C-alpha positions in Angstrom: 17.8 -53.1 45.2 14.1 -53.3 46.1 14.3 -49.8 47.6 15.4 -48.3 44.3 12.5 -50.0 42.5 10.0 -48.6 44.9 11.4 -45.1 44.5 11.4 -45.4 40.7 7.8 -46.7 40.4 5.9 -43.6 41.5 8.2 -41.3 39.4 7.5 -43.4 36.3 3.8 -43.4 36.8 3.9 -39.7 37.4 5.8 -39.2 34.1 3.2 -41.2 32.3 0.4 -39.1 33.6 2.3 -35.9 32.8 2.9 -37.2 29.3 -0.8 -38.0 28.9 -1.7 -34.5 30.1 0.7 -32.8 27.7 -0.5 -35.0 24.8 -4.2 -34.2 25.6 -3.4 -30.5 25.9 -1.6 -30.4 22.5 -4.4 -32.4 20.8 -7.1 -30.2 22.3 -5.4 -27.1 21.1 -5.1 -28.5 17.6 -8.8 -29.5 17.6 -10.0 -26.1 18.8 -7.8 -24.4 16.3 -9.5 -26.4 13.6 -12.9 -25.5 15.0 -11.9 -21.8 15.0 -10.8 -22.1 11.3 -14.2 -23.6 10.3 -16.2 -21.1 12.4 -17.4 -23.6 15.1 -15.6 -21.8 17.9 -15.3 -18.0 18.3 -13.4 -15.9 20.8 -16.7 -15.4 22.6 -17.3 -19.1 23.3 -13.7 -20.4 23.4 -13.7 -20.3 27.2 -16.8 -22.5 27.3 -15.7 -25.0 24.6 -12.0 -25.6 25.3 -12.3 -27.2 28.7 -14.9 -29.7 27.3 -12.7 -30.6 24.4 -9.7 -31.0 26.7 -11.6 -33.2 29.1 -12.8 -35.5 26.3 -9.3 -35.8 24.8 -7.7 -36.4 28.2 -10.2 -39.3 28.9 -9.4 -40.8 25.4 -5.6 -40.5 26.0 -5.8 -42.0 29.5 -8.3 -44.8 28.6 -5.8 -47.4 27.2 -3.8 -47.1 30.5 -6.9 -47.8 32.6 -8.0 -50.7 30.4 -4.6 -52.3 30.4 -4.3 -52.3 34.2 -7.9 -53.3 34.7 -7.8 -56.5 32.6 
């Protein structure tokens, strides 16, 4: 039984990280679309802006997981 638990643990943590990544990507896309709608982002600066927005959102999504395990 212990063997099954060990095998499941990494898969579950991997799924959590994958879920966080997908949520961050979706949120970043929505945020950048809004920025495009209001004129804050243009096709010329999209490549520069999107990675920064994605990085901030990913940190925000992952932060609760880090805090929970750290305390």
